[in-house]
C-alpha positions in Angstrom: 1.6 -31.3 -22.7 2.3 -30.8 -19.0 5.0 -28.3 -18.0 7.2 -27.8 -15.0 7.0 -24.3 -13.6 8.7 -22.5 -10.8 7.0 -19.4 -9.3 8.8 -17.2 -6.7 6.8 -15.4 -4.2 3.8 -17.7 -4.6 2.3 -18.1 -1.1 0.3 -14.9 -1.7 -1.2 -12.8 -4.4 -1.0 -13.4 -8.1 1.9 -15.9 -7.6 -0.3 -18.1 -5.5 -3.3 -17.7 -7.8 -1.2 -18.5 -10.9 0.2 -21.6 -9.2 -3.4 -22.8 -8.5 -4.5 -22.1 -12.0 -1.6 -24.1 -13.4 -2.0 -26.9 -10.9 -5.7 -27.3 -11.8 -4.5 -28.0 -15.4 -2.2 -30.8 -14.2 1.1 -29.0 -14.5 4.0 -29.7 -12.1 4.3 -26.5 -10.0 7.1 -25.5 -7.6 6.2 -22.6 -5.3 8.4 -20.5 -3.1 8.0 -18.6 0.1 9.8 -17.3 3.2 7.9 -19.1 5.9 8.0 -22.9 6.1 4.6 -23.1 7.8 2.9 -20.9 5.3 4.6 -22.6 2.4 3.4 -26.0 3.6 -0.1 -24.7 4.2 -0.3 -23.3 0.6 1.1 -26.5 -0.9 -1.6 -28.5 0.9 -4.3 -25.9 -0.1 -3.3 -26.1 -3.8 -3.1 -29.8 -3.8 -6.6 -30.1 -2.3 -8.2 -27.5 -4.6 -6.5 -28.8 -7.8 -6.4 -32.5 -7.1 -2.8 -32.4 -8.2 -0.1 -34.0 -6.1 2.7 -32.6 -8.2 3.1 -29.4 -6.1 6.3 -28.8 -4.1 8.0 -25.9 -2.5 11.2 -24.2 -1.6 12.1 -21.7 1.1 14.3 -18.7 0.9 14.2 -15.1 2.2 14.9 -13.1 -0.9 16.5 -10.3 1.0 19.3 -12.7 1.8 21.3 -13.5 -1.3 23.1 -16.4 0.5 19.7 -18.0 1.1 18.7 -17.5 -2.5 21.9 -19.2 -3.7 21.4 -22.1 -1.3 17.8 -22.5 -2.5 19.0 -22.5 -6.1 21.5 -25.3 -5.3 18.7 -27.3 -3.6 16.5 -26.8 -6.7 19.3 -28.1 -9.0 19.7 -31.2 -6.8 16.0 -32.0 -6.7 14.4 -30.7 -9.9 15.3 -32.4 -13.2 14.3 -29.5 -15.4 12.3 -26.2 -15.5 10.2 -25.2 -18.4 9.0 -21.9 -17.1 10.5 -19.6 -14.4 8.3 -16.8 -13.2 10.2 -14.3 -11.0 7.1 -13.0 -9.2 8.5 -12.2 -5.7 8.7 -8.6 -4.9 8.3 -6.0 -2.1 7.3 -2.4 -1.8 7.1 -1.9 2.0 9.9 -3.3 4.2 10.6 -3.2 7.9 14.3 -3.1 7.2 15.6 -0.5 4.7 18.8 -2.5 4.1 19.7 -6.2 4.2 22.7 -7.6 6.1 25.0 -6.6 3.2 24.0 -3.0 3.4 22.0 -3.1 0.2 18.6 -1.7 -0.2 16.0 -4.4 0.6 13.8 -3.5 -2.4 16.9 -3.6 -4.7 17.8 -7.1 -3.4 14.3 -8.7 -3.4 13.1 -7.1 -6.7 16.2 -7.3 -8.8 19.3 -9.0 -7.3 17.6 -12.1 -6.0 15.9 -12.9 -9.3 19.3 -12.2 -11.1 21.1 -14.7 -8.8 18.3 -17.3 -8.9 17.8 -17.2 -12.7 21.5 -17.4 -13.5 21.8 -20.4 -11.2 18.8 -22.1 -12.8 19.8 -21.6 -16.4 21.1 -25.2 -16.8 17.6 -26.5 -15.7 15.9 -24.2 -18.1 18.1 -25.3 -21.0 16.9 -28.8 -20.5 13.5 -27.7 -21.7 12.5 -27.7 -25.3 10.7 -24.3 -25.0 12.1 -22.6 -21.9 10.6 -19.3 -20.8 11.5 -16.7 -18.1 8.9 -14.1 -17.0 10.2 -11.3 -14.8 7.6 -9.2 -13.0 8.3 -5.5 -13.7 6.0 -2.6 -13.0 4.6 0.5 -14.6 6.7 2.3 -12.1 10.2 2.5 -13.6 12.8 5.1 -12.8 16.5 5.8 -13.8 18.9 3.8 -11.8 21.2 5.6 -9.4 24.5 3.7 -9.0 24.8 5.0 -5.4 21.4 3.6 -4.5 22.0 0.4 -6.4 25.2 -0.2 -4.4 23.8 0.8 -1.1 25.9 4.0 -0.7 22.9 6.3 -0.7 19.3 6.0 0.4 16.2 6.9 -1.5 12.5 6.8 -0.8 10.5 3.6 -1.0 8.8 4.6 -4.2 12.1 5.6 -5.8 14.0 2.4 -4.9 11.0 0.3 -6.0 10.8 2.0 -9.4 14.6 1.8 -9.8 14.6 -1.9 -8.9 11.8 -2.6 -11.5 13.7 -0.8 -14.2 16.8 -2.7 -13.4 14.9 -6.0 -13.7 13.5 -4.9 -17.0 16.9 -3.8 -18.4 18.5 -7.1 -17.3 15.6 -9.0 -18.8 16.4 -7.5 -22.2 20.1 -8.3 -21.8 19.4 -11.9 -20.8 17.2 -12.3 -23.8 20.2 -11.4 -26.0 22.6 -13.6 -24.1 20.3 -16.6 -24.2 18.6 -16.6 -27.6 17.1 -20.1 -27.1 15.2 -18.9 -24.0 12.1 -16.7 -24.2 12.7 -13.9 -21.7 10.2 -11.1 -21.1 9.4 -8.5 -18.5 5.8 -7.8 -17.6 3.8 -5.2 -15.7 1.0 -7.5 -14.6 -1.3 -4.5 -14.0 -1.1 -1.5 -11.8 -2.5 -1.7 -8.2 -3.9 -5.2 -8.4 -5.8 -6.5 -5.4 -2.9 -8.1 -3.6 -1.4 -8.1 -0.1 1.6 -6.0 -1.3 -0.6 -3.3 -2.9 -2.9 -3.2 0.2 0.0 -2.7 2.5 1.6 -0.1 0.3 -1.4 1.9 -0.9 -4.5 0.7 1.0 -6.6 0.4 -2.2 -6.5 -1.3 -5.6 -7.7 -0.7 -9.2 -8.1 -4.1 -10.6 -8.7 -7.7 -9.4 -5.6 -9.9 -8.9 -7.0 -12.3 -11.6 -6.0 -9.7 -14.2 -2.3 -10.4 -13.4 -2.9 -14.1 -13.3 -4.2 -14.2 -16.8 -1.2 -12.5 -18.4 1.3 -14.6 -16.4 -0.5 -17.7 -17.6 -0.5 -16.6 -21.2 3.2 -15.5 -21.2 4.1 -18.8 -19.6 2.2 -21.2 -21.8 0.4 -19.6 -24.8 1.6 -20.3 -28.3 0.7 -16.6 -29.0 3.9 -15.5 -27.3 6.2 -18.3 -28.5 8.4 -16.1 -30.7 8.4 -13.0 -28.5 11.5 -12.4 -26.4 13.3 -9.4 -25.0 10.1 -7.4 -24.7 8.1 -5.6 -22.1 4.4 -6.5 -21.8 2.3 -3.7 -20.2 -0.9 -5.3 -19.0 -2.4 -1.9 -18.3 -2.5 -1.5 -22.1 -3.0 -5.2 -22.8 0.0 -5.5 -25.2 3.7 -5.3 -25.6 4.7 -1.7 -25.2 7.7 0.6 -24.6 9.4 0.3 -21.2 11.4 3.2 -19.8 13.8 4.6 -22.4 16.9 3.5 -20.4 15.8 -0.1 -21.0 16.9 0.4 -24.6 20.2 2.1 -23.9 22.9 -0.6 -24.4 25.6 1.4 -22.6 23.3 1.8 -19.5 22.4 -1.9 -19.6 26.1 -2.9 -19.8 26.9 -0.7 -16.9 24.0 -2.1 -14.9 25.2 -5.7 -15.5 28.8 -4.6 -14.6 27.8 -3.1 -11.3 25.6 -6.0 -10.5 28.5 -8.4 -10.9 30.7 -6.2 -8.8 28.0 -6.2 -6.0 27.7 -9.9 -6.1 31.5 -10.4 -5.9 31.5 -8.4 -2.7 28.5 -10.3 -1.3 30.1 -13.7 -1.9 
């Protein structure tokens, strides 16, 4: 059965490769990027390589939460349902430490933007018989500083990246509890995969990008993971594993969600 999937950050890296793999199998795929010209070029490329016309795209700069909200509204107007949402967009290096709201750019792109987009798209996901949400975490996870999360203090690139990925993982577990009819999981697709983000951040890689594509595809469609929700898949180990200990601390999760809502009230 053909599915409808939306993949953020899919004009490069494993997002693009996953979109192509799904398109070749005849699924309807919506991709996302920041640049209209690049998005249109990738759509054309995927259509040509997959011989699948059901490829469309949406534009939003994920460092701008207003843009994310506007894109979400456009999606709700144009897309009848979503079977699988893959929150793949993420950054490590950034030209701007903070966004226009004074929030750390990595925090916004890696955590707050997926939070905003996913919550807006829940009605479309609930129209699916077997909805799934896959949030791309990382092996790098670090305890969250409220001061860094709210933009009151700065931290290093590596620290804010790791904090943003733990935040995404903690929220994934919370969302799985709040939405028991939606399969929600966080995944480390593999450390230092051969992608643009990794090259820019570290200059080298450990594994091919296809390693990440394989697990995203399986978590999105495989019957193997049909009953698994509220878990963390570590693709370095090849199985579900323990995330950072804070991801299992309900008081810390509740505090994270509380602060997140406070941040978004100020933004909007």
